[in-house]
N, C-alpha and C positions, 0 to 999 in steps of 0.2 A: 553387355551392360556392365559387367564387372570390370572389364578393361577400361571403359569410359570413366568409371568411378576412380579406378586406380590412377588414371592419367590426370584426373581433375579433382584431386583430394581437397584442393583449396575451397571448392564449392561446399564440400561436406563441413569443413571447419567454419566456413562463413555461416552456414545454416545452424551449426551448434552455437555460434556466437549470438545470432539473432534470437534463437529460441531461449537462450539464457537471459538475454536482455528483456524479452517479453515476460518471462517468468519472474524476473527481478522486479518488474513493475508491480506485480501482485503482492510482493512481500515487503520490499523497502528496507531490508536489513543488510544490503550490499554484499551478500554472500555469493549469489549467483553472478553478480557483476564481475567478480574475479574470474570465473570460468568463461564469461563472455570475452574478457580481455585476453585470456589464454587462447581462446578459439580464434580471435581476430589476429593475434600475433602469429599463430600457427598457420592461418590462412595466407598471411603475407609471405611466410617462409617456405610453405609447402612446395612451390615449384622448384626450389633449389636443393631440397634435402629429401632423404628417404623417409619411409613410413615410420620406422622405429624412432628416428630422430624427431619426427613430428610429434609422436606420442610423448617423448621426453620433454620437448619444448612446451607442449601444452601443460604437462604436469608441473614442470618447474615454474613457468610463468604464472600459472593459477595459484600455486602455493605461495610464491613470492608476493603476489597481489593480496592474498589473504592476510599476510603479515605486515604489509606496507600500505596498500591503497585502502583497504577496508577500514582500519582504525582511523585514518585521516578522514575518510568519507563520513564515518559515524560521528566523529568529533565536529565536522563542519556542518552536517545537515541535522543531526539530532542534538547537538550541543551537550551530549552526555547527561541529559536531564533524567535522573532516575524517576521522577514523578511525571514523565511525559504521558499524557493521556492519548488514547487512541480509540478507534471504533466508536461505539455508542457513548462511551464515557466523555468524549469530546463534546457532546451535546450540552452538558451542564454549563450554564452561563449564556448559552445561545438564545437568541430571540426568534420568535416565529409568530404566526397568526393563526387564530382559531378558525378551522375550516368547518367543523361541525360543533354546535354548541356543547359545551361541557356541562352536563347536568349537575345539580346540587348533589353532593355525595355520590356522584356517578362518573361516567366517562364521556369523553368526546374525542375529537380529532384535531391535531395541530400540525400545520405545515411548516417545515423548517428546511430551507434550501431545496425545495422541490420534493422532499420526502415527507410522508404523512405518518404521524405517530399517534398511537392511542395515548390519551392524556387524561389526567385528573387534576383537580384544583387542590392546591396545598391547604387552603382554608376550608374546603368543602362546599363553597358557594358556587353557584352557576356562573359561567362565563360565556357570553354570547358570541356567535360567529362574527368574525371580522376583528375581534379584539386582539391587540398586540400583547403577547405574553413572553415571559422569560422562564427557561427551564431551570429548576432548582434541585431536582433529584431524578434518578432513574432507577427503576426496579424492573429487571428483565427488559421487556419491550414496552413498558408503560412509563411515561415520563410524568413528573409532577411539575406543574407550572404555577406562576403567579402573574398577575396583571402587571405589565410594564408601565413604568412611570415616565 
């Protein structure tokens, strides 16, 4: 088994690259993408060079990517917007539909893009099921909505 791995290290580097790409999709900060590029380059070179050279290539390519590719990717995809909203904060301004009636001075449920959120009315009045609403605020997991016009 050890001999097989030693003779086919390119497969190990390819697995490292794929795992880094999968993990990158969960974060989106383009950090692990640099290690994926390092793993891919090393996988291509591994049949021609020794193990220690492979480690050096992986380290050098990954570090070079961190200082060259990552800033370009961040600038291109995130536009260096310091006020970029993410996660639940991105709900503010979105429109949805009341799934369960929002009771007066109480709570109900609102569906937004397939997700159902606990919601309350900004004015405190009841909003019936099926009504189109717009998210105006978020406190923890409870959104505040108004009727869309």
